[in-house]
C-alpha positions in Angstrom: -21.7 -7.7 -27.9 -24.7 -6.1 -26.8 -25.2 -2.4 -26.8 -26.3 -2.2 -23.3 -26.1 -4.4 -20.2 -28.5 -4.3 -17.3 -26.7 -4.1 -13.9 -29.6 -3.3 -11.7 -29.5 -6.9 -10.3 -25.9 -7.0 -9.8 -24.1 -7.3 -6.4 -21.0 -5.5 -5.3 -17.9 -7.6 -5.4 -17.2 -8.8 -2.0 -13.5 -8.8 -2.4 -13.1 -5.2 -3.8 -11.8 -3.9 -0.4 -8.9 -6.4 -0.6 -7.8 -4.8 -3.7 -4.7 -2.8 -3.8 -5.3 1.1 -4.5 -2.7 2.8 -6.5 -1.4 6.0 -4.8 1.4 8.3 -5.8 3.3 9.3 -2.8 6.7 11.3 -2.4 9.3 9.6 -0.8 12.8 10.7 0.4 15.6 9.2 -1.4 17.1 8.0 1.9 13.8 5.8 2.5 13.7 4.4 -1.0 17.4 3.7 -0.7 16.9 1.8 2.9 13.9 -0.4 1.2 15.9 -1.1 -1.9 18.8 -2.3 0.0 16.6 -4.3 2.3 15.1 -5.6 -0.9 18.6 -6.9 -2.2 18.9 -9.0 1.1 15.5 -10.3 1.2 14.8 -10.9 -2.6 11.4 -9.2 -1.9 10.6 -6.1 -4.3 11.3 -2.9 -2.3 7.7 -1.6 -2.9 6.2 -4.9 -1.4 8.4 -4.2 1.4 7.1 -1.0 2.0 3.5 -2.2 1.6 4.3 -4.8 4.4 5.8 -2.5 6.5 2.9 0.0 6.4 0.3 -2.9 6.8 2.3 -3.9 9.9 1.6 -0.2 11.2 -1.9 -0.5 10.6 -2.5 -3.9 12.3 -0.5 -3.0 15.2 -2.1 0.5 15.4 1.3 2.3 15.6 1.1 5.9 16.2 3.7 8.3 15.1 5.6 10.2 18.0 6.6 13.8 16.9 8.3 16.0 19.0 9.3 19.6 17.5 12.6 20.9 18.4 12.7 24.6 19.3 
């Protein structure tokens, strides 16, 4: 192996935006349980189902509707 490499002529990976980004989020047990039950029914891992659902929200530009109770 070389001690140094020259990356000055390299180009960015054109697929880098398609890679998944690892994030840690806090989910309520009710949400996790819902997707785990759905995972058992569909034979799709629950984390994949959560990702697919969120991706669908992004594609359809779904907005969250919040109403605060008095």
